[in-house]
N, C-alpha and C positions, 0 to 999 in steps of 0.2 A: 786686139784679138788674143794675143798671147797672155796679156795680163788678165783677161777674163777667164781664160782656162786655168790659170794658177789660182785664181780666187775660188773657182768651183772645186778644185782639188783640195784646197785647205779646208773648206767646209766639210768635205767628205771625210777627211782624216780626223777632224775634230769630232764628228758624229761617231766614228768608230772607236775613238779613244773613250768617249763618254759611255758608250755601250759596254766596253770592256770593264770599265770601273764599276758599273752597276752589277755586272756578273761576278765580281770578286767576292769570295766567301766572307771576308771581314768588312768589306765596304771601305776599308782604310788601307792604304798602301803599307805593306810590311806586317800587318796583323791578320792572323788566320783565325777563322771561327770553325774550322773543321774539327770533328772529334779526333782524339789522339790517333786512333787506328787509321782514320782517313788521312790525317796529317802525315803519318809515317809512310803510308802508301803513296801520298802525293810527293813526298820528298825522295822516294826511292830508297834503295838499300843504304843502311848506315847504322850508327849506334843509337840504341834506345836509352834515353836519359831518364825515364820515369819507370817506377815499379808499381804494377797494379797488384794489390794484395789478393791472395786467394781467399774466397769466402770460407769462414769456418763452418765445419759440418754441424748440423743441428744435433741436439742430444739424441734424438731418435736414430740418427745415422751412425753414432759412435758405437764402437764395439764394446760390449760389457767385459769388465775385467774381473776375474775370479781370483781372490786372494788365496794362496796356498795355505793349507793347514800347518800351523807351527806347533812346536813342542810346548808343553806347559812351562811357565817360568820356574827357574830353579830357586828354591827357598834357601837363602843363606842365613844361618843362625847369627844372632847379634854377637858382637865381640864380648869376650869375658872381661869385665871391668873390675872385678874384685874376687876374692876367694869365698864370698858368701852368696847364698841364693835366697831370693826374696819372693814373697807372694803378696798380692793385693789383700788388704786387711778385711775385706768383705767378700764372702764366698757365695757363689751361685745366685746372685741377686743383681738386678739393675741398679746402677748407682749414678749419682751426679755430684759434683763438688766444685767449689771455687778454686781457681788457680791464681789467687792474688791475696795480698795481705788485707785483712779486714781490721781487726783490732790487735789480735795476737798472732804470732807466727805459728798457726795451726790451721786445720781445715775442718769443715763440717761435711761429712759424707752423707748425703741424703739417700735413704734406701728404705725398704719396707720393714715394718715392725716384725721382729722375730728372725730377721736375717742373721746369719752367723758372723760374728766378729772372730777372726782367726789371727793367730800369731804371725806377724810378717816374716819372721826369721827364727831359726833355732835359738833357744835361749832358756832363761830361768825366770819364773814368775817372781816379781819383786814386791808388788803391793796389790792387795785386793780390798775393795770396799764393796761389800755385798749389801749394805744398808743405804737407802736413800735418805740422807740427813738434811738435804737442802730445804730451807724454808724461805719463802719470799719476804717474811718479816725481818729476817736477819741477813740473808744473802751473803753468807760467809764464803770467802774465797775457797777454802779447802773442800767445800761441799758442792760447788757449782757443777761439777761433772757428774754428780749423782753416783750411781753404781759404776765402778770402773775397775780395770785391770791394767797393770803395767808389767812389761816384760823387759828384762835386760838381755839384749841379744848377744850372741857370741861375737858380734862385731863391736861390743862395748856400748851400744846405743840403747837408750831407753825409749820404749814405745808405749803410748797410752791410748786406750780405747775407753771412752766414757759415754755417758747417757744410756747405759745398758739397761735392758729390761730385767735381765737376770744373769747370774754368773753360772757357768757350767759346773756341775758338781765335781769335786776333786781338784778344782783349780784353786790353789792357795800358795802363799809365799814359799819359795824354795823348790817348787815343783818344776821339773824340767819339761819343756814343751818343744815341739818341732814346728817348722814353718807350715802353715796351713791348718794347724790344730785349733779346734773350736774352743774359744775362751768364754764366750757368752753370746747372748742374743741382743740385737739392736733394739733400743726403745727410745724413750724421751724422759728419762729420769733426770734429777737435778733441775737446773734452771731452764731446761728445755721442755718442761712439762706442758707449756702452752703452744708448742710447735709440733710439726710432724716428726715422726721418728727419724733419728739420724745418729751417726757415730761421730763423736768428738775424737779426732785423731791428732796426736801430737808426737813430736820427736824432741828428745833432750838427752841428758846424760844422767847417770846415777848420782843422787844426792841423798842427804838425810830426808826422811819423809816429812819433816817439819817445813822444809823448803818447797811447799806445794806449788808456788808460782813457777818453779823451774820445770816440774813435771808436766805442767799444762801446755808447754810448748816453747822451745827456744830456736828451733831450726825450721824454716819453711819446708813443708813436706810435699808440696804438689809436684815438683819435678820428679821426685822418686815415685810417687803414686802413678804419674803418667807413664814412666818407664815400666813399672811392674805390671801395669794394666795392659800396655802395648806389647809385652813379651820380652823386654830386656830385664831379666830377673837378677842381674848382677850389679846394677847401679846401686852403690852403697852410700848412705848418708854419714858414714863414719868420719870421713875426712872433713866434711863441712861441720859436723858436730864438734870435732876437735878444734877447728879454727874458731868457732863461736865461743867455745868454752875458754880458749886461751885469750880471747879478746875481752870477755866480760868477767872472767873468773869462774871457778868451779861452783862457788856459792854466792851468786850475785844477789843484791837486794831487790825486793819487789818494786817495780816502777809503774805498772799498769794494772788497773782494776784490783787494787790491793785491799782497800778498806771495806769492812762490812757496813751495813746500814747504821746510822747513828742510833745509840740507845741499845744496841745489841748487847745482851749479857751472856750469850752463849760462850762457853769456853771450848777450845778445840779438844777433841778427844785424843787420847794417846794412841798412836798407831801400834798395831800388833808387832811384836819383835820379829825380825826376819834374819835369816842367816847372812852374815857378812860375806860377800863374795866379790872380790875385786876382779873386774874384767876390763882389760885395757881396750881403748878404742882402737879397733883393728882396721885393716884395709879391705 
C-alpha cells in the first residue's frame, strides 16, 4: 500500500517537471529567449551590460544650420623678389603657351593677330628687324623669327619678340622703352607663315648681333611668364641668365638648328649699327 502511494507521487512530480520545462522561454535550461527588456525585468534590478543605440534623426528632423557671413579674404601682395618690375609681353589679349622645352629654350605664345607685343621691363631697344627676310627655300637661321624686336632690360637681360606682323613706328635701336610699352603687333612672319599668329618669346643676354642663335633663346622663359601673368611682377630672370651664361660662355657656338638648307647662296645682311651700352645682369 505504501509502495503504491510512493509510485503515484513520483509520476505526479515527473509530470509537473515536464510541464515546467515546456513553459520555459528557451526550452533549454540556462538559456533565455526573452527579449532584453523582458530579460532585465525578469532578473530584477541590476547592471545593464548592453547599450542600445539611439536612432539617428532623419535629415528632415535635423535643424538647419545658417553659416554666419564672413569678411572678404585679405589680399596679400606677393613678396618682392627683385628690384625690377615686369609685365607679361602680350597685352589685353587671351594667350596660351607651352611650359616645357620643345626644341629650343624659348616659348611660343599663341594669341590673336594684331595683339600688342610689349616690353616686359624698362630698358633699351637693341635690335630691330622690320623686314621679313625668311624664305622657305633657304631657311636661314637669322631670318626664322621674321620681324622682331629685342630689348636689353635694365636687369641686363635680353628679351626677343618675333614673328611680328609689324613694328611700332619710332621703335629703333637705342630708344628707351618702359615696361608695357607697345613694340609691335603679333603676326606670323618668318618661318611661322603657315601657322596661326603667335609671338616667339625668348630670353638671353646681350651679344654681337652676328650671334643670332643666342638671341633666339638661352633661358627657359615659362616660369617667369607664369609669375608675371599671375601677378608676381618682381620674379626676375637675371640670376638664371647669369648662371647659364657662366656655364656656356657669353659667346657660345651654335649647336641646334644652325645650318640653312643645302645650296643656299644667301649671305647674311649686315646688322644696322647700334649704340654700345653695357648693362650688367642685375638682381
